N, C-alpha and C positions, 0 to 999 in steps of 0.2 A: 504493500500500500504506500509506504513512504517512498519506495523507489519509484513507483509510478508518479507520485506527486512531484518529486524532484525533477523527474524527466520532463513532465509537463511544464513545470516552471522554467526549466532551462530552454525548452523549445519555444515558449512564449517570449523569453528574453531575446533569443536569436532572431525570431521573426520581427520583434519590435525594433531591433537595431537595423535590420535590413530595410524595413519600411521607413524608418527615420532618415536613413542615408539617401533613399530614393526620393522621399517626399519631405524635405526639410521644412520645419515650421517657419513662418515669416517673422522671426523674432528680431532680425536685424532691421535697422532703420532703412527706409526706402532709399534705393540707390539714386545718386545724382548723376545725370548724364555727364560723361567726361568730356572735357574740351578736346578738340582734335589734337592728336599728339604733334608737338612741334619738332618733327624730325627734320628740322631745317637748320640752316646756318644763320645764327643771330649775331649781328655785328653792331657795335655801339661806336658812335663817333668818339675818337680820341680827342684829348684836349689840345693837341698841337696840330691838328689837320682838320680841314672842313670836309664836306661830303664828296667833293670831287678831287681831293688829294692835294690841293695847293695849301701853302702854309697860312695859318691864321695868326694875326698879330698877337704878340705875347701878352697883351693886356686883356685878352678875351677870357672871361671867367670860366672855370671848368664846369662841366655839366653836373647836375645833381643826380649822380648815379643811384642814390637811394630810392628815387622815385621811378626807376626804370621798370620794375616789375608791375606796379599799379598802372603805369602808362601802357605797357605791353598787354596787360590783362584787359584794359578797356578797349584797346585796338582789336584784339582777338575776339572779344565779345561782339563788337560791331561787325567784324568780318563774318563771323558765324551767322549773325542775324541777317546780313545781306544775302548770304547763301540760301538761307531759309525764307527769304523775302518777308522777314519778321520786321516790318517797318515801325511797329510800335516800340520795339526795343531800340532800333536805330534812333528813333525820335527822342527816346528818353535820354540819349547822350548829347543831343544837339543843344548848343548854348542857348539859354532862354532869351537872352537879349540880342545877341549878335546873329543868331541863326547859323546856318552852315552854307559855305560858298563852294560851288562846283566849278572845277577847272578842267577842260577837256584835254589840254596838251601842255603839261609841265609849267608853262609860264603863267603865273597868276596875273590876271588883268581885271582890276576892280571895275573898269568901264564896261566890260562885256560879260564877265562871269556872273552867273545867277546865284542869288542868295534865297534860301528857303527857311521858313520857320519850323519849329517843332510840329505844329499842327499840320502844316503842308506836307511834311515828310510822313507823318502818321497816316494821312489820307492819300498817299502817293498812288496806290492802286486804283483809286476811284477818279483820279484827276486825268481827264482826257484833253486838257489844254495843250496845244502845241506851242512850245517856248523856243526862243532863239538863244542858243547856248554859246555862240562864238562862230568861228569859221572853220570849215573842213581843211585840214592840212593839205597843201599841194593843189588845192582847187580854188580856195577863196570863197566858196559858196557857203551860205549860212547853215549852221547845224540847227535844223528845225525838227524837234522831236517832242513827244510827250515825256513826262518824267520817267515812266516805265521803260520807254524805248531808250532814253538816254542812259539809264542805269544798266541796261543790257549791253550797250556799246562802249560806254565810257566810265563805268564804275565797276560792275562785276562782269567784265568781258571774259574773265577766266576765273577758275575756282581758286581764289587767293587764300583759302584755308589750307591749300596744299602748296603754297609758294615755297620753293626750295631755299630762298634767301629772304631774310627779314633784317632790315636795318633800323636801328633806333637813333633818330637824329642824324641819319646817314643816308644820302641818296646813292643807291647802289648802281643804277644805270642811268645814263643820260645821253641824249643825242645832240642835235643842232639847236633845239629849243633852249631858251634862256631859263636857267634854274634859279628863280628868284623867290622861292618859298620862304626862306629865312627872312628876307627883307619884307615880304608881304605880311608875315606873321611874326613880328619881333618878340611877342610874348608867348609864342607857341612852341610846342614840341611835336614831333611827328614820328610815325612808324611807317616804314616803306616795305610793302609786301611785293616781292619782285620775282618774275620769271625771266632770268637772263636770256633764255632762248627756248622757244616752244617746239622747234622742229630740228631734225638732224641736218637739214639743208638750208636753214635760215640764214647762215653766215652772220649771225649776230644782229640781224636787222628785224627780227620778229619778236624782240623782247617786249615786255609790257610790265607795268607796275601800278600799284594803287597806294597812294600816300594819304594817310589819315592824320590830320592836324588837330591837336588838342590844346586847350588852354586850361590851366589849373585854377579852380575857383572853390574856395572853402574845402580844400583837399579832395575835390572831385575833378576828374579829367573830362572836360566838355568838348564836344566835337565842333570845330569851327571851319574846317576845310577838308574837301575831298578832291585830291589832285590825281588825275589819270596821266600816266606816262607811257609813251611808246616812241619808236623811231620816227622821226619827222624829216621831211625834205628840207 
């Protein structure tokens, strides 16, 4: 009788362990979606050289490297939101007073670059207005697109969550266009998501980049500029 009892107890214990391993109870906290792994090269501007490699005057103050991680985190969050077309999240980063300025070809031009508010970015998908964003490189014709079309061509034209190179306050690739980002945003810092080359036969002319410019306000990084980069004539 005792032997039968112990055998039954042992059998129940084994069955319980097997069921528990196959069907674990949800005791753990809900998992949080992980950010895309940054299996990329991340470079930070050094204090003695600017983004295109020429020497910076010795009186230039060094960068505040302690804020690199919060800045990069904000930029990656915006890029993920762009990939998911989650414009509410993108809008939450837009500067509430300055809005966000969009530049189609590296050179920031206050006279032609368009500025949008948080509310306008939040309602991007529903906005069917055709805006003029500047001029097409090499043609001189106006860039006339809705916000959604502009985002496809001049913001998220590539999956920048997979960009192989990321620069913090460092412009990784540049062509003939004037790189005046630092002059246009003297209080800003930026993250450059860059595809140096997208094809095997591109000969370095098919690179593209997305530069997100932020300004710090009350310890929050707020989006003030979105600069598209590519090879230009």
